[in-house]
PDB file of N, CA, C and O in Angstrom, chain B, residues numbered from 101:
ATOM      1  N   MET B 101     -68.546-228.773-125.260  1.00  0.00           N
ATOM      2  CA  MET B 101     -68.633-230.223-125.213  1.00  0.00           C
ATOM      3  C   MET B 101     -69.028-230.741-126.594  1.00  0.00           C
ATOM      4  O   MET B 101     -69.993-230.269-127.196  1.00  0.00           O
ATOM      5  N   TYR B 102     -68.277-231.707-127.079  1.00  0.00           N
ATOM      6  CA  TYR B 102     -68.565-232.341-128.360  1.00  0.00           C
ATOM      7  C   TYR B 102     -69.386-233.607-128.130  1.00  0.00           C
ATOM      8  O   TYR B 102     -69.147-234.345-127.173  1.00  0.00           O
ATOM      9  N   ARG B 103     -70.342-233.851-129.001  1.00  0.00           N
ATOM     10  CA  ARG B 103     -71.155-235.063-128.928  1.00  0.00           C
ATOM     11  C   ARG B 103     -70.598-236.064-129.932  1.00  0.00           C
ATOM     12  O   ARG B 103     -70.460-235.765-131.118  1.00  0.00           O
ATOM     13  N   ALA B 104     -70.280-237.263-129.435  1.00  0.00           N
ATOM     14  CA  ALA B 104     -69.734-238.320-130.288  1.00  0.00           C
ATOM     15  C   ALA B 104     -70.668-239.522-130.296  1.00  0.00           C
ATOM     16  O   ALA B 104     -71.278-239.862-129.283  1.00  0.00           O
ATOM     17  N   LEU B 105     -70.768-240.151-131.450  1.00  0.00           N
ATOM     18  CA  LEU B 105     -71.540-241.372-131.603  1.00  0.00           C
ATOM     19  C   LEU B 105     -70.612-242.478-132.053  1.00  0.00           C
ATOM     20  O   LEU B 105     -69.870-242.328-133.024  1.00  0.00           O
ATOM     21  N   LEU B 106     -70.657-243.577-131.349  1.00  0.00           N
ATOM     22  CA  LEU B 106     -69.907-244.777-131.709  1.00  0.00           C
ATOM     23  C   LEU B 106     -70.892-245.778-132.294  1.00  0.00           C
ATOM     24  O   LEU B 106     -71.822-246.210-131.614  1.00  0.00           O
ATOM     25  N   ILE B 107     -70.690-246.144-133.548  1.00  0.00           N
ATOM     26  CA  ILE B 107     -71.532-247.141-134.211  1.00  0.00           C
ATOM     27  C   ILE B 107     -70.737-248.438-134.255  1.00  0.00           C
ATOM     28  O   ILE B 107     -69.774-248.556-135.012  1.00  0.00           O
ATOM     29  N   GLY B 108     -71.136-249.395-133.455  1.00  0.00           N
ATOM     30  CA  GLY B 108     -70.448-250.682-133.388  1.00  0.00           C
ATOM     31  C   GLY B 108     -69.590-250.785-132.135  1.00  0.00           C
ATOM     32  O   GLY B 108     -68.584-250.089-132.003  1.00  0.00           O
ATOM     33  N   CYS B 109     -69.991-251.649-131.225  1.00  0.00           N
ATOM     34  CA  CYS B 109     -69.309-251.775-129.926  1.00  0.00           C
ATOM     35  C   CYS B 109     -68.419-253.005-129.842  1.00  0.00           C
ATOM     36  O   CYS B 109     -68.050-253.423-128.745  1.00  0.00           O
ATOM     37  N   GLY B 110     -68.070-253.589-130.981  1.00  0.00           N
ATOM     38  CA  GLY B 110     -67.205-254.761-130.999  1.00  0.00           C
ATOM     39  C   GLY B 110     -65.756-254.409-130.730  1.00  0.00           C
ATOM     40  O   GLY B 110     -65.468-253.455-130.006  1.00  0.00           O
ATOM     41  N   GLY B 111     -64.847-255.169-131.305  1.00  0.00           N
ATOM     42  CA  GLY B 111     -63.418-255.052-131.060  1.00  0.00           C
ATOM     43  C   GLY B 111     -62.873-253.640-130.948  1.00  0.00           C
ATOM     44  O   GLY B 111     -62.643-253.160-129.838  1.00  0.00           O
ATOM     45  N   ILE B 112     -62.662-252.969-132.061  1.00  0.00           N
ATOM     46  CA  ILE B 112     -62.048-251.642-132.060  1.00  0.00           C
ATOM     47  C   ILE B 112     -62.991-250.587-131.504  1.00  0.00           C
ATOM     48  O   ILE B 112     -62.547-249.532-131.052  1.00  0.00           O
ATOM     49  N   GLY B 113     -64.286-250.864-131.533  1.00  0.00           N
ATOM     50  CA  GLY B 113     -65.254-249.923-130.966  1.00  0.00           C
ATOM     51  C   GLY B 113     -65.147-249.849-129.455  1.00  0.00           C
ATOM     52  O   GLY B 113     -65.116-248.757-128.888  1.00  0.00           O
ATOM     53  N   ALA B 114     -65.089-251.025-128.783  1.00  0.00           N
ATOM     54  CA  ALA B 114     -65.089-251.004-127.320  1.00  0.00           C
ATOM     55  C   ALA B 114     -64.469-252.224-126.646  1.00  0.00           C
ATOM     56  O   ALA B 114     -63.980-252.102-125.523  1.00  0.00           O
ATOM     57  N   LEU B 115     -64.470-253.378-127.272  1.00  0.00           N
ATOM     58  CA  LEU B 115     -64.118-254.605-126.543  1.00  0.00           C
ATOM     59  C   LEU B 115     -62.628-254.838-126.317  1.00  0.00           C
ATOM     60  O   LEU B 115     -62.262-255.471-125.327  1.00  0.00           O
ATOM     61  N   TYR B 116     -61.755-254.350-127.196  1.00  0.00           N
ATOM     62  CA  TYR B 116     -60.325-254.646-127.052  1.00  0.00           C
ATOM     63  C   TYR B 116     -59.766-254.228-125.698  1.00  0.00           C
ATOM     64  O   TYR B 116     -58.837-254.861-125.197  1.00  0.00           O
ATOM     65  N   ASP B 117     -60.306-253.190-125.105  1.00  0.00           N
ATOM     66  CA  ASP B 117     -59.759-252.728-123.826  1.00  0.00           C
ATOM     67  C   ASP B 117     -60.843-252.514-122.758  1.00  0.00           C
ATOM     68  O   ASP B 117     -60.627-251.785-121.790  1.00  0.00           O
ATOM     69  N   LEU B 118     -61.990-253.143-122.936  1.00  0.00           N
ATOM     70  CA  LEU B 118     -63.110-252.918-122.028  1.00  0.00           C
ATOM     71  C   LEU B 118     -62.744-253.215-120.576  1.00  0.00           C
ATOM     72  O   LEU B 118     -63.122-252.467-119.675  1.00  0.00           O
ATOM     73  N   ASP B 119     -62.023-254.284-120.350  1.00  0.00           N
ATOM     74  CA  ASP B 119     -61.676-254.675-118.983  1.00  0.00           C
ATOM     75  C   ASP B 119     -60.177-254.597-118.695  1.00  0.00           C
ATOM     76  O   ASP B 119     -59.697-255.163-117.713  1.00  0.00           O
ATOM     77  N   GLY B 120     -59.449-253.898-119.552  1.00  0.00           N
ATOM     78  CA  GLY B 120     -58.005-253.874-119.370  1.00  0.00           C
ATOM     79  C   GLY B 120     -57.436-252.470-119.352  1.00  0.00           C
ATOM     80  O   GLY B 120     -58.151-251.488-119.555  1.00  0.00           O
ATOM     81  N   PRO B 121     -56.131-252.391-119.103  1.00  0.00           N
ATOM     82  CA  PRO B 121     -55.461-251.080-119.051  1.00  0.00           C
ATOM     83  C   PRO B 121     -55.213-250.527-120.448  1.00  0.00           C
ATOM     84  O   PRO B 121     -55.343-251.236-121.446  1.00  0.00           O
ATOM     85  N   GLY B 122     -54.863-249.281-120.499  1.00  0.00           N
ATOM     86  CA  GLY B 122     -54.534-248.638-121.766  1.00  0.00           C
ATOM     87  C   GLY B 122     -55.773-248.244-122.544  1.00  0.00           C
ATOM     88  O   GLY B 122     -56.889-248.662-122.236  1.00  0.00           O
ATOM     89  N   ILE B 123     -55.545-247.434-123.554  1.00  0.00           N
ATOM     90  CA  ILE B 123     -56.634-246.972-124.414  1.00  0.00           C
ATOM     91  C   ILE B 123     -56.369-247.489-125.816  1.00  0.00           C
ATOM     92  O   ILE B 123     -55.438-247.049-126.490  1.00  0.00           O
ATOM     93  N   ARG B 124     -57.214-248.447-126.253  1.00  0.00           N
ATOM     94  CA  ARG B 124     -57.042-249.045-127.576  1.00  0.00           C
ATOM     95  C   ARG B 124     -58.315-249.005-128.406  1.00  0.00           C
ATOM     96  O   ARG B 124     -58.340-249.517-129.525  1.00  0.00           O
ATOM     97  N   THR B 125     -59.374-248.402-127.870  1.00  0.00           N
ATOM     98  CA  THR B 125     -60.643-248.374-128.604  1.00  0.00           C
ATOM     99  C   THR B 125     -61.214-246.967-128.659  1.00  0.00           C
ATOM    100  O   THR B 125     -60.811-246.080-127.907  1.00  0.00           O
ATOM    101  N   HIS B 126     -62.150-246.789-129.556  1.00  0.00           N
ATOM    102  CA  HIS B 126     -62.823-245.493-129.701  1.00  0.00           C
ATOM    103  C   HIS B 126     -63.609-245.149-128.434  1.00  0.00           C
ATOM    104  O   HIS B 126     -63.564-244.008-127.974  1.00  0.00           O
ATOM    105  N   ALA B 127     -64.325-246.119-127.869  1.00  0.00           N
ATOM    106  CA  ALA B 127     -65.148-245.855-126.684  1.00  0.00           C
ATOM    107  C   ALA B 127     -64.304-245.351-125.517  1.00  0.00           C
ATOM    108  O   ALA B 127     -64.658-244.365-124.872  1.00  0.00           O
ATOM    109  N   LYS B 128     -63.211-246.012-125.252  1.00  0.00           N
ATOM    110  CA  LYS B 128     -62.381-245.610-124.119  1.00  0.00           C
ATOM    111  C   LYS B 128     -61.709-244.262-124.393  1.00  0.00           C
ATOM    112  O   LYS B 128     -61.570-243.440-123.487  1.00  0.00           O
ATOM    113  N   ALA B 129     -61.298-244.038-125.628  1.00  0.00           N
ATOM    114  CA  ALA B 129     -60.669-242.753-125.968  1.00  0.00           C
ATOM    115  C   ALA B 129     -61.641-241.601-125.758  1.00  0.00           C
ATOM    116  O   ALA B 129     -61.294-240.601-125.130  1.00  0.00           O
ATOM    117  N   TYR B 130     -62.854-241.735-126.278  1.00  0.00           N
ATOM    118  CA  TYR B 130     -63.857-240.685-126.072  1.00  0.00           C
ATOM    119  C   TYR B 130     -64.169-240.502-124.594  1.00  0.00           C
ATOM    120  O   TYR B 130     -64.251-239.373-124.110  1.00  0.00           O
ATOM    121  N   SER B 131     -64.341-241.602-123.878  1.00  0.00           N
ATOM    122  CA  SER B 131     -64.765-241.499-122.478  1.00  0.00           C
ATOM    123  C   SER B 131     -63.682-240.911-121.577  1.00  0.00           C
ATOM    124  O   SER B 131     -63.993-240.339-120.533  1.00  0.00           O
ATOM    125  N   HIS B 132     -62.433-241.043-121.961  1.00  0.00           N
ATOM    126  CA  HIS B 132     -61.349-240.495-121.152  1.00  0.00           C
ATOM    127  C   HIS B 132     -60.977-239.066-121.545  1.00  0.00           C
ATOM    128  O   HIS B 132     -60.107-238.459-120.920  1.00  0.00           O
ATOM    129  N   HIS B 133     -61.619-238.536-122.557  1.00  0.00           N
ATOM    130  CA  HIS B 133     -61.353-237.170-122.996  1.00  0.00           C
ATOM    131  C   HIS B 133     -62.459-236.278-122.458  1.00  0.00           C
ATOM    132  O   HIS B 133     -63.633-236.518-122.743  1.00  0.00           O
ATOM    133  N   GLY B 134     -62.123-235.288-121.710  1.00  0.00           N
ATOM    134  CA  GLY B 134     -63.106-234.450-121.031  1.00  0.00           C
ATOM    135  C   GLY B 134     -63.993-233.603-121.923  1.00  0.00           C
ATOM    136  O   GLY B 134     -64.970-233.028-121.442  1.00  0.00           O
ATOM    137  N   ASP B 135     -63.686-233.510-123.203  1.00  0.00           N
ATOM    138  CA  ASP B 135     -64.457-232.650-124.099  1.00  0.00           C
ATOM    139  C   ASP B 135     -65.529-233.388-124.890  1.00  0.00           C
ATOM    140  O   ASP B 135     -66.161-232.795-125.764  1.00  0.00           O
ATOM    141  N   PHE B 136     -65.748-234.678-124.599  1.00  0.00           N
ATOM    142  CA  PHE B 136     -66.712-235.466-125.362  1.00  0.00           C
ATOM    143  C   PHE B 136     -67.771-236.091-124.465  1.00  0.00           C
ATOM    144  O   PHE B 136     -67.480-236.575-123.371  1.00  0.00           O
ATOM    145  N   SER B 137     -69.012-236.068-124.957  1.00  0.00           N
ATOM    146  CA  SER B 137     -70.058-236.898-124.368  1.00  0.00           C
ATOM    147  C   SER B 137     -70.341-237.982-125.399  1.00  0.00           C
ATOM    148  O   SER B 137     -70.507-237.691-126.584  1.00  0.00           O
ATOM    149  N   LEU B 138     -70.396-239.211-124.957  1.00  0.00           N
ATOM    150  CA  LEU B 138     -70.457-240.359-125.857  1.00  0.00           C
ATOM    151  C   LEU B 138     -71.835-241.002-125.839  1.00  0.00           C
ATOM    152  O   LEU B 138     -72.457-241.157-124.788  1.00  0.00           O
ATOM    153  N   SER B 139     -72.293-241.374-127.030  1.00  0.00           N
ATOM    154  CA  SER B 139     -73.459-242.236-127.206  1.00  0.00           C
ATOM    155  C   SER B 139     -72.993-243.428-128.020  1.00  0.00           C
ATOM    156  O   SER B 139     -72.120-243.296-128.878  1.00  0.00           O
ATOM    157  N   VAL B 140     -73.573-244.596-127.754  1.00  0.00           N
ATOM    158  CA  VAL B 140     -73.172-245.803-128.477  1.00  0.00           C
ATOM    159  C   VAL B 140     -74.376-246.470-129.112  1.00  0.00           C
ATOM    160  O   VAL B 140     -75.492-246.416-128.595  1.00  0.00           O
ATOM    161  N   TYR B 141     -74.117-247.103-130.253  1.00  0.00           N
ATOM    162  CA  TYR B 141     -75.141-247.888-130.937  1.00  0.00           C
ATOM    163  C   TYR B 141     -74.521-249.205-131.378  1.00  0.00           C
ATOM    164  O   TYR B 141     -73.408-249.240-131.904  1.00  0.00           O
ATOM    165  N   ASP B 142     -75.249-250.274-131.158  1.00  0.00           N
ATOM    166  CA  ASP B 142     -74.876-251.576-131.686  1.00  0.00           C
ATOM    167  C   ASP B 142     -76.159-252.360-131.902  1.00  0.00           C
ATOM    168  O   ASP B 142     -77.104-252.235-131.123  1.00  0.00           O
ATOM    169  N   LYS B 143     -76.198-253.162-132.948  1.00  0.00           N
ATOM    170  CA  LYS B 143     -77.387-253.987-133.185  1.00  0.00           C
ATOM    171  C   LYS B 143     -77.624-254.951-132.032  1.00  0.00           C
ATOM    172  O   LYS B 143     -78.760-255.342-131.766  1.00  0.00           O
ATOM    173  N   ASP B 144     -76.550-255.332-131.346  1.00  0.00           N
ATOM    174  CA  ASP B 144     -76.644-256.161-130.144  1.00  0.00           C
ATOM    175  C   ASP B 144     -76.844-255.209-128.952  1.00  0.00           C
ATOM    176  O   ASP B 144     -75.875-254.694-128.394  1.00  0.00           O
ATOM    177  N   LEU B 145     -78.088-254.987-128.575  1.00  0.00           N
ATOM    178  CA  LEU B 145     -78.384-254.020-127.505  1.00  0.00           C
ATOM    179  C   LEU B 145     -77.778-254.412-126.169  1.00  0.00           C
ATOM    180  O   LEU B 145     -77.419-253.536-125.382  1.00  0.00           O
ATOM    181  N   ASP B 146     -77.654-255.697-125.893  1.00  0.00           N
ATOM    182  CA  ASP B 146     -77.011-256.118-124.641  1.00  0.00           C
ATOM    183  C   ASP B 146     -75.571-255.632-124.597  1.00  0.00           C
ATOM    184  O   ASP B 146     -75.105-255.157-123.562  1.00  0.00           O
ATOM    185  N   LEU B 147     -74.865-255.750-125.715  1.00  0.00           N
ATOM    186  CA  LEU B 147     -73.486-255.269-125.795  1.00  0.00           C
ATOM    187  C   LEU B 147     -73.452-253.749-125.655  1.00  0.00           C
ATOM    188  O   LEU B 147     -72.609-253.217-124.933  1.00  0.00           O
ATOM    189  N   ALA B 148     -74.346-253.052-126.329  1.00  0.00           N
ATOM    190  CA  ALA B 148     -74.381-251.589-126.229  1.00  0.00           C
ATOM    191  C   ALA B 148     -74.600-251.153-124.780  1.00  0.00           C
ATOM    192  O   ALA B 148     -73.943-250.224-124.312  1.00  0.00           O
ATOM    193  N   TYR B 149     -75.502-251.802-124.077  1.00  0.00           N
ATOM    194  CA  TYR B 149     -75.752-251.445-122.675  1.00  0.00           C
ATOM    195  C   TYR B 149     -74.568-251.799-121.777  1.00  0.00           C
ATOM    196  O   TYR B 149     -74.292-251.088-120.810  1.00  0.00           O
ATOM    197  N   ARG B 150     -73.871-252.885-122.085  1.00  0.00           N
ATOM    198  CA  ARG B 150     -72.659-253.237-121.308  1.00  0.00           C
ATOM    199  C   ARG B 150     -71.596-252.153-121.467  1.00  0.00           C
ATOM    200  O   ARG B 150     -70.981-251.730-120.487  1.00  0.00           O
ATOM    201  N   VAL B 151     -71.385-251.708-122.697  1.00  0.00           N
ATOM    202  CA  VAL B 151     -70.409-250.651-122.967  1.00  0.00           C
ATOM    203  C   VAL B 151     -70.858-249.345-122.308  1.00  0.00           C
ATOM    204  O   VAL B 151     -70.051-248.650-121.692  1.00  0.00           O
ATOM    205  N   ALA B 152     -72.127-249.017-122.435  1.00  0.00           N
ATOM    206  CA  ALA B 152     -72.658-247.785-121.838  1.00  0.00           C
ATOM    207  C   ALA B 152     -72.502-247.793-120.326  1.00  0.00           C
ATOM    208  O   ALA B 152     -72.183-246.764-119.731  1.00  0.00           O
ATOM    209  N   HIS B 153     -72.721-248.932-119.706  1.00  0.00           N
ATOM    210  CA  HIS B 153     -72.550-249.038-118.252  1.00  0.00           C
ATOM    211  C   HIS B 153     -71.090-248.802-117.872  1.00  0.00           C
ATOM    212  O   HIS B 153     -70.800-248.091-116.910  1.00  0.00           O
ATOM    213  N   THR B 154     -70.188-249.395-118.622  1.00  0.00           N
ATOM    214  CA  THR B 154     -68.753-249.251-118.323  1.00  0.00           C
ATOM    215  C   THR B 154     -68.292-247.809-118.469  1.00  0.00           C
ATOM    216  O   THR B 154     -67.533-247.313-117.637  1.00  0.00           O
ATOM    217  N   TYR B 155     -68.745-247.134-119.521  1.00  0.00           N
ATOM    218  CA  TYR B 155     -68.251-245.795-119.817  1.00  0.00           C
ATOM    219  C   TYR B 155     -69.234-244.681-119.458  1.00  0.00           C
ATOM    220  O   TYR B 155     -69.019-243.524-119.819  1.00  0.00           O
ATOM    221  N   LYS B 156     -70.300-245.022-118.755  1.00  0.00           N
ATOM    222  CA  LYS B 156     -71.263-244.012-118.283  1.00  0.00           C
ATOM    223  C   LYS B 156     -71.749-243.133-119.433  1.00  0.00           C
ATOM    224  O   LYS B 156     -71.693-241.906-119.360  1.00  0.00           O
ATOM    225  N   CYS B 157     -72.225-243.782-120.491  1.00  0.00           N
ATOM    226  CA  CYS B 157     -72.708-243.044-121.651  1.00  0.00           C
ATOM    227  C   CYS B 157     -74.110-243.521-122.038  1.00  0.00           C
ATOM    228  O   CYS B 157     -74.660-244.434-121.422  1.00  0.00           O
ATOM    229  N   GLN B 158     -74.664-242.903-123.044  1.00  0.00           N
ATOM    230  CA  GLN B 158     -76.021-243.218-123.476  1.00  0.00           C
ATOM    231  C   GLN B 158     -76.022-244.268-124.579  1.00  0.00           C
ATOM    232  O   GLN B 158     -75.065-244.395-125.343  1.00  0.00           O
ATOM    233  N   VAL B 159     -77.119-245.018-124.642  1.00  0.00           N
ATOM    234  CA  VAL B 159     -77.329-245.986-125.714  1.00  0.00           C
ATOM    235  C   VAL B 159     -78.338-245.406-126.691  1.00  0.00           C
ATOM    236  O   VAL B 159     -79.381-244.888-126.292  1.00  0.00           O
ATOM    237  N   VAL B 160     -78.018-245.498-127.963  1.00  0.00           N
ATOM    238  CA  VAL B 160     -78.955-245.153-129.026  1.00  0.00           C
ATOM    239  C   VAL B 160     -79.558-246.484-129.462  1.00  0.00           C
ATOM    240  O   VAL B 160     -78.865-247.319-130.044  1.00  0.00           O
ATOM    241  N   SER B 161     -80.831-246.684-129.185  1.00  0.00           N
ATOM    242  CA  SER B 161     -81.432-247.990-129.463  1.00  0.00           C
ATOM    243  C   SER B 161     -82.113-248.060-130.822  1.00  0.00           C
ATOM    244  O   SER B 161     -82.308-249.150-131.360  1.00  0.00           O
ATOM    245  N   ASP B 162     -82.473-246.922-131.378  1.00  0.00           N
ATOM    246  CA  ASP B 162     -83.131-246.929-132.689  1.00  0.00           C
ATOM    247  C   ASP B 162     -82.385-245.993-133.636  1.00  0.00           C
ATOM    248  O   ASP B 162     -82.824-244.876-133.912  1.00  0.00           O
ATOM    249  N   PHE B 163     -81.267-246.470-134.117  1.00  0.00           N
ATOM    250  CA  PHE B 163     -80.380-245.673-134.954  1.00  0.00           C
ATOM    251  C   PHE B 163     -81.007-245.373-136.310  1.00  0.00           C
ATOM    252  O   PHE B 163     -81.619-246.238-136.937  1.00  0.00           O
ATOM    253  N   SER B 164     -80.845-244.156-136.736  1.00  0.00           N
ATOM    254  CA  SER B 164     -81.243-243.737-138.078  1.00  0.00           C
ATOM    255  C   SER B 164     -80.211-242.731-138.564  1.00  0.00           C
ATOM    256  O   SER B 164     -79.763-241.880-137.795  1.00  0.00           O
ATOM    257  N   THR B 165     -79.836-242.819-139.816  1.00  0.00           N
ATOM    258  CA  THR B 165     -78.857-241.874-140.348  1.00  0.00           C
ATOM    259  C   THR B 165     -79.390-240.444-140.306  1.00  0.00           C
ATOM    260  O   THR B 165     -78.613-239.496-140.416  1.00  0.00           O
ATOM    261  N   ASN B 166     -80.692-240.276-140.150  1.00  0.00           N
ATOM    262  CA  ASN B 166     -81.271-238.935-140.021  1.00  0.00           C
ATOM    263  C   ASN B 166     -80.781-238.213-138.775  1.00  0.00           C
ATOM    264  O   ASN B 166     -80.850-236.986-138.701  1.00  0.00           O
ATOM    265  N   HIS B 167     -80.289-238.962-137.800  1.00  0.00           N
ATOM    266  CA  HIS B 167     -79.851-238.372-136.539  1.00  0.00           C
ATOM    267  C   HIS B 167     -78.348-238.063-136.504  1.00  0.00           C
ATOM    268  O   HIS B 167     -77.849-237.548-135.503  1.00  0.00           O
ATOM    269  N   LEU B 168     -77.638-238.367-137.566  1.00  0.00           N
ATOM    270  CA  LEU B 168     -76.186-238.157-137.559  1.00  0.00           C
ATOM    271  C   LEU B 168     -75.818-236.692-137.365  1.00  0.00           C
ATOM    272  O   LEU B 168     -74.770-236.395-136.791  1.00  0.00           O
ATOM    273  N   SER B 169     -76.651-235.780-137.827  1.00  0.00           N
ATOM    274  CA  SER B 169     -76.332-234.356-137.673  1.00  0.00           C
ATOM    275  C   SER B 169     -76.420-233.899-136.217  1.00  0.00           C
ATOM    276  O   SER B 169     -76.048-232.767-135.906  1.00  0.00           O
ATOM    277  N   ASP B 170     -76.903-234.756-135.324  1.00  0.00           N
ATOM    278  CA  ASP B 170     -76.950-234.430-133.896  1.00  0.00           C
ATOM    279  C   ASP B 170     -75.576-234.549-133.243  1.00  0.00           C
ATOM    280  O   ASP B 170     -75.401-234.153-132.091  1.00  0.00           O
ATOM    281  N   TYR B 171     -74.605-235.091-133.969  1.00  0.00           N
ATOM    282  CA  TYR B 171     -73.282-235.382-133.408  1.00  0.00           C
ATOM    283  C   TYR B 171     -72.198-234.593-134.126  1.00  0.00           C
ATOM    284  O   TYR B 171     -72.301-234.296-135.316  1.00  0.00           O
ATOM    285  N   HIS B 172     -71.163-234.265-133.375  1.00  0.00           N
ATOM    286  CA  HIS B 172     -69.996-233.605-133.955  1.00  0.00           C
ATOM    287  C   HIS B 172     -69.032-234.624-134.557  1.00  0.00           C
ATOM    288  O   HIS B 172     -68.362-234.341-135.550  1.00  0.00           O
ATOM    289  N   CYS B 173     -68.966-235.804-133.956  1.00  0.00           N
ATOM    290  CA  CYS B 173     -68.053-236.863-134.385  1.00  0.00           C
ATOM    291  C   CYS B 173     -68.820-238.179-134.443  1.00  0.00           C
ATOM    292  O   CYS B 173     -69.649-238.463-133.578  1.00  0.00           O
ATOM    293  N   VAL B 174     -68.538-238.974-135.464  1.00  0.00           N
ATOM    294  CA  VAL B 174     -69.129-240.303-135.574  1.00  0.00           C
ATOM    295  C   VAL B 174     -68.002-241.278-135.899  1.00  0.00           C
ATOM    296  O   VAL B 174     -67.274-241.095-136.875  1.00  0.00           O
ATOM    297  N   SER B 175     -67.865-242.311-135.078  1.00  0.00           N
ATOM    298  CA  SER B 175     -66.897-243.373-135.333  1.00  0.00           C
ATOM    299  C   SER B 175     -67.654-244.590-135.831  1.00  0.00           C
ATOM    300  O   SER B 175     -68.481-245.152-135.112  1.00  0.00           O
ATOM    301  N   ILE B 176     -67.375-244.993-137.050  1.00  0.00           N
ATOM    302  CA  ILE B 176     -68.015-246.178-137.609  1.00  0.00           C
ATOM    303  C   ILE B 176     -67.093-247.368-137.350  1.00  0.00           C
ATOM    304  O   ILE B 176     -66.083-247.554-138.029  1.00  0.00           O
ATOM    305  N   CYS B 177     -67.463-248.157-136.363  1.00  0.00           N
ATOM    306  CA  CYS B 177     -66.659-249.300-135.936  1.00  0.00           C
ATOM    307  C   CYS B 177     -67.420-250.608-136.117  1.00  0.00           C
ATOM    308  O   CYS B 177     -67.128-251.613-135.469  1.00  0.00           O
ATOM    309  N   SER B 178     -68.382-250.570-136.993  1.00  0.00           N
ATOM    310  CA  SER B 178     -69.176-251.752-137.315  1.00  0.00           C
ATOM    311  C   SER B 178     -68.372-252.642-138.266  1.00  0.00           C
ATOM    312  O   SER B 178     -67.301-252.240-138.719  1.00  0.00           O
ATOM    313  N   PRO B 179     -68.868-253.838-138.575  1.00  0.00           N
ATOM    314  CA  PRO B 179     -68.157-254.679-139.542  1.00  0.00           C
ATOM    315  C   PRO B 179     -67.927-253.919-140.857  1.00  0.00           C
ATOM    316  O   PRO B 179     -68.758-253.114-141.276  1.00  0.00           O
ATOM    317  N   THR B 180     -66.807-254.187-141.483  1.00  0.00           N
ATOM    318  CA  THR B 180     -66.388-253.454-142.671  1.00  0.00           C
ATOM    319  C   THR B 180     -67.462-253.403-143.754  1.00  0.00           C
ATOM    320  O   THR B 180     -67.625-252.372-144.407  1.00  0.00           O
ATOM    321  N   ASP B 181     -68.185-254.481-143.951  1.00  0.00           N
ATOM    322  CA  ASP B 181     -69.189-254.501-145.030  1.00  0.00           C
ATOM    323  C   ASP B 181     -70.398-253.633-144.749  1.00  0.00           C
ATOM    324  O   ASP B 181     -71.279-253.520-145.602  1.00  0.00           O
ATOM    325  N   THR B 182     -70.469-253.011-143.569  1.00  0.00           N
ATOM    326  CA  THR B 182     -71.590-252.097-143.251  1.00  0.00           C
ATOM    327  C   THR B 182     -71.183-250.629-143.332  1.00  0.00           C
ATOM    328  O   THR B 182     -72.039-249.753-143.204  1.00  0.00           O
ATOM    329  N   HIS B 183     -69.920-250.340-143.539  1.00  0.00           N
ATOM    330  CA  HIS B 183     -69.447-248.953-143.522  1.00  0.00           C
ATOM    331  C   HIS B 183     -70.132-248.088-144.566  1.00  0.00           C
ATOM    332  O   HIS B 183     -70.554-246.973-144.261  1.00  0.00           O
ATOM    333  N   VAL B 184     -70.250-248.578-145.779  1.00  0.00           N
ATOM    334  CA  VAL B 184     -70.874-247.778-146.841  1.00  0.00           C
ATOM    335  C   VAL B 184     -72.315-247.459-146.489  1.00  0.00           C
ATOM    336  O   VAL B 184     -72.778-246.343-146.722  1.00  0.00           O
ATOM    337  N   GLU B 185     -73.017-248.413-145.939  1.00  0.00           N
ATOM    338  CA  GLU B 185     -74.408-248.186-145.537  1.00  0.00           C
ATOM    339  C   GLU B 185     -74.515-247.034-144.545  1.00  0.00           C
ATOM    340  O   GLU B 185     -75.396-246.185-144.676  1.00  0.00           O
ATOM    341  N   TYR B 186     -73.628-246.995-143.555  1.00  0.00           N
ATOM    342  CA  TYR B 186     -73.674-245.932-142.547  1.00  0.00           C
ATOM    343  C   TYR B 186     -73.178-244.607-143.097  1.00  0.00           C
ATOM    344  O   TYR B 186     -73.670-243.550-142.703  1.00  0.00           O
ATOM    345  N   LEU B 187     -72.207-244.649-144.003  1.00  0.00           N
ATOM    346  CA  LEU B 187     -71.747-243.405-144.613  1.00  0.00           C
ATOM    347  C   LEU B 187     -72.839-242.770-145.437  1.00  0.00           C
ATOM    348  O   LEU B 187     -72.630-241.710-146.026  1.00  0.00           O
TER     349      LEU B 187
END
């Protein structure tokens, strides 16, 4: 089992297909693949919990880059101007 972290639960992270058919986001792709366990992080904790409820995954509420080594895969789906910070 691979551990995946989704940073950013907005459009491409989770919202584009949250209530619809098809797989168009990182969250839905991970959740529909049997080899991944998903954790999500978003600065908007209400959104993170909504996504976690939909995809039966965990919420990371206090994100730190020190914890990135806990994951096999990390999808950075936050606003573009935050990508360098997370990298």
